[in-house]
C-alpha angles and dihedrals in degrees: 000000000000110000090232093056117093118239114259118219115228115255114268119262110263115253125227119293103243096194107129108257095205096053117196090220093072119091092234089064090077091053091049092051090051095053095039087055090050091051103040113016091087090053092049094045090051091056092044091052090048089056090056104250109180145152113317097024122136112225133184119199107199119207088001096175101180131030103246101090097040088052091051091049091048090054091049097051095040128199093317092057133065134224123196117194117192137179138161084244110024094180093123095051122095116227088198093054097098096266136084117259121207136167107238138158108211092204100046105027128071118250114276113242094352119218095016110091124100091196133021118186135185126176125189091348112104096052087068102043122095095228111031093169091059091046090052091050090053091051094046090050089056092058124095115230105284092021122136131239117202116189124179124187139160126249106203093177090064091058112007101170130103091200118034091191101059096186104144148005095286091055092045090050090050090053092048090053092047088054089050092052090048089052090053090050091050091051088053091055100259115154103225092191095051099105094067091053095059099098091051092043092053092049090048088052088059102260125141134205089039116183133168141193136180139211141167132187124231121205132338139108095289093056090048094049093045091050093050093048092047095048092047089049096053097034095106091051093047091052095044091050092048091238094126140002133229095257093053093047093046092050092049094049090049091052091049091049091049091053093239096136133069095214125193139180138227114278115274109225114204118195129176137183141168130242107239121243 
């Protein structure tokens, strides 16, 4: 370098790409919402019932995605209650479904009707957002004193496999592809260990009476259909990143369709706590 030339700092390392990998705008999103509801709505409804949801309650479903849970909440609170379902892309929600639909970004936008909700719920949302602590603060601010926050998120580091019983090439291929999808999520800024932090995160956000539970399904049609929809959805990204090739993806989808795999998911960690007052 010429002594008269100023030193040039190297360019900064690129940060994570926080675009949502499982974009609601894709047609497979509707399939994923259907099968996620089949797998987890019963779990969520059980927690909601345990928290005492009843006629007249005001509920906010954050990042609702599909219509199944807002509809269930609307039935639970009845005509004297109110359910608000929000998403950054609410295209899959039904404004005629007995609940209010609103476009809302839980990280960037202020809480709707702060201090008024008896229950705020988010499932498979915070693991994908760039600032989960801020999102939690927004949800807590929406609660009335004594109101409950229920947050449910996956922890793929706790159980990273697609097939627990890795007995042959089809199962090993499924696990390779699951690792590839996890790599894509990491590159998009997802925290794959977030689920286990939920109890601490809720306490840090100022909630009391914090409790948590976990579950994950193994095998069955819903796991198969969710896997197929997810792999089809992220196929372009897998190919572009060089994490899989067409032949491998086609073989995996054929094995799923043939029912050859006992597929499972990462554990869903559910945590709930109450705003003091």
